[in-house]
Each structure stands twice: as structure tokens, then as C-alpha cells.
C-alpha positions in Angstrom: -11.1 -89.4 -58.7 -7.8 -90.7 -57.5 -6.0 -88.2 -59.7 -8.2 -85.4 -58.3 -7.6 -86.4 -54.7 -3.9 -86.5 -55.3 -3.9 -83.0 -56.6 -5.7 -81.8 -53.5 -3.3 -83.7 -51.3 -0.3 -82.2 -53.0 -1.7 -78.6 -52.7 -0.1 -76.8 -49.7 -2.2 -74.2 -47.7 -1.0 -70.6 -48.3 1.3 -69.2 -45.6 0.2 -66.1 -43.8 1.8 -62.8 -44.9 4.0 -61.4 -42.2 3.2 -57.9 -43.2 -0.4 -58.3 -42.0 0.4 -59.7 -38.6 -1.5 -57.9 -35.8 0.5 -55.9 -33.2 0.1 -57.0 -29.7 -2.8 -55.3 -27.9 -0.6 -54.6 -24.9 1.7 -52.3 -26.9 -1.1 -50.3 -28.2 -2.5 -49.8 -24.8 0.9 -48.7 -23.5 1.3 -46.1 -26.2 -2.2 -44.8 -25.6 -1.6 -44.5 -21.9 1.7 -42.7 -22.6 0.0 -40.3 -24.9 -2.7 -39.5 -22.4 -0.1 -39.1 -19.7 1.8 -36.6 -21.8 -1.3 -34.8 -22.8 -2.4 -34.7 -19.2 0.9 -33.3 -18.1 0.8 -30.6 -20.7 -2.7 -29.7 -19.7 -1.7 -29.5 -16.1 1.2 -27.2 -16.9 -0.9 -25.0 -19.1 -3.6 -24.8 -16.4 -1.0 -23.9 -13.7 0.6 -21.3 -16.0 -2.8 -19.6 -16.5 -3.4 -19.1 -12.8 -1.1 -16.1 -12.2 -2.6 -14.5 -15.3 -6.1 -15.0 -14.0 -5.1 -13.6 -10.6 -3.6 -10.5 -12.2 -6.7 -10.0 -14.3 -8.8 -10.1 -11.1 -6.4 -7.6 -9.5 -6.7 -5.2 -12.4 -10.5 -5.5 -12.4 -10.5 -4.6 -8.7 -8.5 -1.5 -9.7 -11.1 -0.6 -12.3 -13.8 -0.9 -9.7 -11.8 0.9 -7.0 -12.4 -2.1 -4.8 -9.7 -1.6 -2.2 -10.6 -4.6 -0.1 -10.5 -6.8 -3.2 -7.1 -5.4 -4.1 -5.7 -6.0 -0.7 -6.9 -9.6 -0.9 -4.9 -10.1 -4.1 -1.7 -8.6 -2.7 0.8 -10.8 -0.8 1.4 -8.1 1.8 -2.2 -6.6 1.7 -0.5 -3.2 2.1 -2.4 -0.3 0.3 -0.8 2.6 2.2 0.7 3.9 -1.1 -2.8 4.8 -2.2 -3.2 7.3 0.7 -0.2 9.3 -0.6 -2.2 10.0 -3.8 -5.5 10.5 -1.8 -7.1 7.6 -3.7 -8.9 6.4 -0.6 -10.0 9.9 0.5 -13.8 9.9 0.5 -13.9 13.4 -0.9 -12.4 12.3 -4.2 -14.1 8.8 -4.5 -16.5 9.7 -7.2 -13.9 11.4 -9.3 -11.4 8.5 -9.2 -14.1 5.9 -9.8 -15.1 7.8 -13.0 -11.5 7.9 -14.1 -10.5 4.3 -13.3 -13.6 2.6 -14.8 -12.4 3.7 -18.2 -9.1 1.8 -17.8 -8.5 -1.2 -20.0 -5.8 -3.9 -20.0 -4.5 -7.0 -21.7 -1.9 -9.6 -20.6 1.0 -9.6 -23.0 3.6 -11.8 -21.3 4.1 -14.5 -18.7 7.5 -15.8 -17.4 6.3 -18.8 -15.3 8.2 -21.1 -13.0 6.2 -24.1 -11.9 9.1 -25.3 -9.7 9.5 -22.0 -7.8 5.8 -21.0 -7.7 6.6 -17.6 -9.2 5.7 -15.7 -12.3 6.5 -12.4 -14.0 3.2 -11.4 -15.7 3.2 -8.4 -18.1 0.1 -6.3 -18.6 -0.4 -3.4 -21.1 -2.7 -0.9 -19.5 -4.5 2.0 -21.2 -5.6 4.7 -18.8 -6.7 8.3 -18.7 -3.9 10.9 -18.3 -5.6 13.5 -16.2 -2.7 16.0 -16.1 -4.6 18.7 -18.1 -7.8 18.2 -16.0 -5.8 18.5 -12.9 -4.1 21.7 -13.9 -7.3 23.3 -15.0 -9.0 22.2 -11.8 -6.3 23.5 -9.5 -6.2 26.8 -11.3 -10.0 27.2 -10.8 -9.7 26.0 -7.3 -7.1 28.5 -6.4 -9.1 31.3 -7.9 -12.2 30.4 -5.8 -10.2 30.0 -2.6 -8.5 33.4 -3.0 -11.8 35.0 -3.9 -13.4 33.5 -0.8 -10.5 34.7 1.3 -10.7 38.3 0.1 -14.5 38.3 0.6 -14.0 37.3 4.2 -15.4 33.7 3.8 -13.5 31.0 5.7 -13.8 27.5 4.5 -13.2 24.4 6.7 -10.7 21.8 5.6 -13.6 19.5 4.6 -15.3 22.3 2.6 -12.0 23.0 0.8 -11.6 19.3 -0.2 -15.2 19.1 -1.3 -14.8 22.2 -3.4 -11.7 20.8 -5.1 -13.5 17.4 -5.7 -16.5 19.2 -7.3 -14.2 21.2 -9.6 -12.3 18.0 -10.6 -15.6 16.3 -11.5 -16.7 19.3 -13.5 -13.5 19.5 -15.5 -13.3 15.8 -16.1 -16.9 15.6 -17.4 -16.3 18.6 -19.7 -13.0 17.3 -21.1 -12.4 14.8 -23.8 -10.7 11.7 -22.5 -7.0 11.7 -23.1 -5.6 8.1 -22.9 -2.0 7.0 -22.5 -0.6 3.5 -22.0 1.9 1.8 -19.8 3.4 -1.8 -19.7 4.0 -3.1 -16.2 5.7 -6.4 -15.2 3.9 -7.7 -12.1 5.9 -10.2 -9.9 3.4 -12.9 -8.9 3.8 -15.6 -6.2 1.9 -18.7 -5.3 0.6 -18.8 -1.8 -1.5 -21.1 0.2 -4.5 -18.9 -0.7 -3.7 -18.9 -4.4 -1.6 -16.6 -6.7 -1.1 -13.1 -5.6 0.7 -9.9 -6.7 3.8 -9.4 -4.7 3.2 -5.7 -3.8 1.5 -2.5 -4.8 3.9 -0.6 -7.1 4.3 3.1 -7.8 3.4 2.8 -11.5 0.1 1.2 -10.6 -0.6 4.0 -8.1 0.2 6.5 -10.8 -2.2 4.9 -13.2 -5.0 4.8 -10.6 -4.5 8.5 -9.8 -4.4 9.4 -13.6 -1.0 10.9 -13.2 -2.2 13.2 -10.4 0.3 11.8 -7.9 -1.0 13.7 -4.9 -3.8 16.2 -5.0 -3.3 17.5 -1.5 0.5 18.0 -2.0 0.1 20.0 -5.2 -2.6 22.2 -3.6 -0.6 22.8 -0.5 2.5 23.7 -2.6 0.5 26.1 -4.7 -1.0 27.8 -1.6 2.5 28.0 -0.1 3.8 29.7 -3.2 0.9 32.1 -3.1 1.8 33.1 0.5 5.5 33.5 -0.3 4.8 35.4 -3.5 6.9 32.9 -5.5 4.0 31.2 -7.3 3.7 33.6 -10.2 7.2 35.3 -10.3 9.3 34.6 -13.4 13.0 33.7 -12.9 14.1 35.7 -16.0 13.1 39.1 -17.3 10.6 38.5 -20.2 11.5 39.8 -23.6 9.6 42.7 -25.0 9.9 45.5 -27.5 8.6 49.0 -27.8 5.4 47.9 -29.6 4.4 45.3 -27.1 1.5 45.8 -24.6 0.4 43.9 -21.5 -3.1 43.7 -23.1 -4.3 40.1 -22.6 -7.6 38.2 -22.9 -8.5 34.8 -21.4 -11.7 32.9 -20.8 -11.9 34.3 -17.3 -10.8 37.9 -17.8 -9.1 40.5 -19.9 -6.8 43.4 -19.2 -5.9 46.5 -21.2 -3.0 48.8 -20.4 -4.2 52.4 -19.6 -1.4 54.5 -18.2 1.6 54.8 -15.8 3.3 57.4 -13.7 6.0 57.7 -11.1 5.7 58.9 -7.5 6.9 58.3 -3.9 6.1 55.5 -1.5 5.3 56.1 2.2 9.1 56.2 2.9 9.8 58.8 0.3 11.4 56.3 -2.2 10.5 56.4 -5.9 7.7 54.0 -7.1 5.8 53.2 -10.3 2.0 53.3 -10.7 0.7 51.0 -13.4 -2.9 51.4 -14.5 -5.0 48.9 -16.5 -8.6 48.1 -17.2 -9.7 44.7 -15.8 -12.8 43.0 -17.2 -14.4 40.0 -15.5 -15.4 37.5 -18.3 -16.2 34.6 -16.1 -19.6 33.5 -14.8 -19.0 34.4 -11.2 -17.9 37.6 -9.3 -14.1 38.0 -9.3 -11.3 40.5 -9.0 -8.0 41.5 -10.5 -6.0 40.2 -7.5 -7.6 36.8 -8.1 -7.1 36.7 -11.9 -4.1 38.8 -12.8 -0.4 38.4 -12.0 1.6 41.6 -12.9 5.3 42.0 -12.2 7.8 44.7 -13.0 11.5 44.2 -13.7 14.2 46.9 -13.6 17.9 46.3 -14.2 17.3 42.6 -14.5 15.7 42.2 -11.0 12.1 41.9 -9.9 10.6 45.1 -8.4 8.9 44.7 -5.0 5.4 45.8 -4.4 5.3 49.4 -2.9 2.9 51.2 -0.6 2.4 54.7 -2.0 2.3 57.9 0.1 -0.8 59.2 -1.7 -4.2 57.6 -1.7 -5.3 56.2 -5.0 -8.8 54.8 -5.6 -7.7 52.5 -8.4 -5.3 50.7 -6.0 -8.4 49.8 -3.9 -10.1 48.5 -7.1 -7.3 46.0 -7.5 -9.0 43.9 -4.7 -12.6 44.9 -5.5 -14.8 42.0 -6.6 -16.9 42.8 -9.6 -19.7 41.0 -11.3 -19.4 39.1 -14.6 -19.2 41.4 -17.7 -18.1 44.5 -15.6 -14.9 46.5 -16.2 -13.0 48.5 -13.6 -9.7 50.5 -13.7 -7.1 49.2 -11.3 -3.6 50.2 -10.2 -0.6 48.3 -9.0 2.4 50.0 -7.5 6.1 48.9 -7.6 9.3 50.1 -6.1 11.9 51.7 -8.4 15.7 51.7 -8.2 16.2 54.5 -10.6 14.8 56.0 -13.8 15.9 53.3 -16.2 13.4 51.3 -18.3 10.9 48.9 -16.6 9.6 45.7 -18.2 6.1 44.7 -17.2 5.0 41.1 -17.3 1.3 40.0 -17.1 0.0 36.5 -16.8 -2.8 34.4 -15.3 -2.5 34.3 -11.5 -2.1 30.8 -10.0 -2.1 29.1 -13.3 -0.4 25.6 -13.2 -0.4 25.2 -16.9 1.5 28.4 -17.9 -1.5 30.1 -19.3 -1.6 33.4 -21.3 1.1 36.0 -20.8 2.2 39.4 -22.2 4.9 42.0 -21.6 5.6 45.7 -22.2 8.5 48.1 -21.8 8.0 51.4 -20.0 10.5 54.2 -20.7 10.7 56.4 -17.5 13.3 58.9 -18.5 
């Protein structure tokens, strides 16, 4: 027993392993607080960074909806006067532009954000309808109808004219396959007391909203001005033609076929040229050669002026006669002559903004 007790007394208790010592609880809490603080700061930054992006998305959505009041509320200046230059707020074209803009799509592709300055440069890639072809077709049809109405003695008010154009735009847009194009725009954003806003309405956005139309009214007025001055359909250069070419031409609206020509005298006794062709109305409404056909004559490299003949010619009157769809009539146009040298005829679609069909022919006078 004594020996056993001695053994226990000489046995020392094991010393604790330093590797397994517990870290102070205070240090762990400090690190946890630091991590949470850093995470909270990052979350705050990311949240603030998203705000200009969300504001721009709201702005682009208002564009899709053609919500002008909503757009103004998201602009620093609230200035939307640039829309009026493209007739986007004209009630006559509201339905057309709404149909166009609701098909617009967008995505945010970049964001240069400064939390200190309260500014951002947010980039959006926008896919929208390019209505250039629709516009050209609509204006061509519009001019045909306006000219036809004028020659029939019908006078349209300004409001009726705008409604006519709007109706044609809708018709052409509904019948055409959507043609999309894209643009990438950097929008300057600024933080205000009311939240993040777009700095100003830019030209590129107006262009997108108007589907590349720019200004409906300006284009129409320019075309009408060209018609009055006679410059709308004249070519700047003499068209090329050879001895086998004819001015025969066929479009969806009409066709013409060369018939004959002769020389004579105008009311002042000067030489002039009579050109005869058969005009057929292929459209679905009454029309005339003066509405559909543009015919010019060139001699010695210059454009011949329209002449008034000394003799009466029934076919000249038919040039302005309105005929029903499917009907054919022989018409005549008269041009002044300088001498007996060759004349080059050039035929094309009248008032066409998209070039349209054209043909040419050489007449040997001597």
C-alpha cells in the first residue's frame, strides 16, 4: 500500500497542450463584426450602383409605352421638346408610333459609376424597328393621293392631310415585315434629391423613337415643295440608253408602253416634241398619268422644258385624266426642242422617295 501511494504521489499531472488553447472570444467577435461590416459596405455599394441602371430601365420602359409624362419625370431637365421636331407627340401619329415603339427591346451592357460624385455613365444596347422603307413607301403613296385629290378638285384641310398620312403609315407598317436595327447609347445619369435621372433627352434616342423617320412633316413639306418647283423628279445627269431601249415600264401601280412621237410647233412657233405612250392604271383606286409617271426629255445634255403646243391634242388632255383601275389610255407629253439632234427620254415613278422603277429611250429626230 505504501509503495502504491508513493507511486501515485510521484506521478505528475499531464500539462495542457498549447496547440489546443482556446482563442479569446473577443477576437472572434471582432473578426465577425469586421467581416459583416465589410460585407455590409459591399452590399451598400452594389445597391447604390444598381440605382442608375434601374432608373434607366424605367426610362426606356416609358419610351416603349410612349409615356411622355413618365419620360419627363426621369429626365433631369424634364425637357421633351426634341420629340416635337420628329412629330412624336402629334396626336395624328400616336397609334403609329406606339405600334413601332412597343416592339423595342433593350439591355444594360455597362455602368461607369461614381458613388462620390453621384454620377454614372450607363450603356444600353437597344434593338428597334428601322422604319425607313415603311416611310418611303408611305410618303410615295401619300403624295400620289394628295396630287390625285388636287387634280380632282378636292381640297384637304391640314388635319385631313395629317390623318391621311397617318392612315397610310399604319397600313404600310402592318403590311411590312419588321426590320430591326440596333444602337448602343451611353446615357449620362445623375443622382438628384428625387432619385437617379437621365441628364437629357438625346438625339439618338429621338431617332430610335421615331424609327429613323426624323421628321414626318419636314420630309412631306420638302417633297411637296419639290413638286411645286418641278425638281422632285428631275435627274441631274442624262440617263444612259441605247438604240434598243424603250421607256416601257411596269410597277405595282401602273404601266406605260411607248407608242409614238412627232415634232411640231409650240404656241410661240418654236420646235417641240410630242411623246405618246399608253398608260394603264394597275392600282386599286382611280389614278392618272400625271400622278404616277415622271417623264423627262434631254437634248444636248440639258433638260428640255415642258412646252405648250400650238395645236390641240386630245392625248395631251388624257395626261391629266383620272381613269379607273384596269383601264388603259393613250397620253401625250410635249417638250421644247433646241434643234433636231437626238433626244433621250427618261421615265420613272413620280414622287417616289425610294428611287423606284425607271427606264430610258433615245429618239432620233433627223
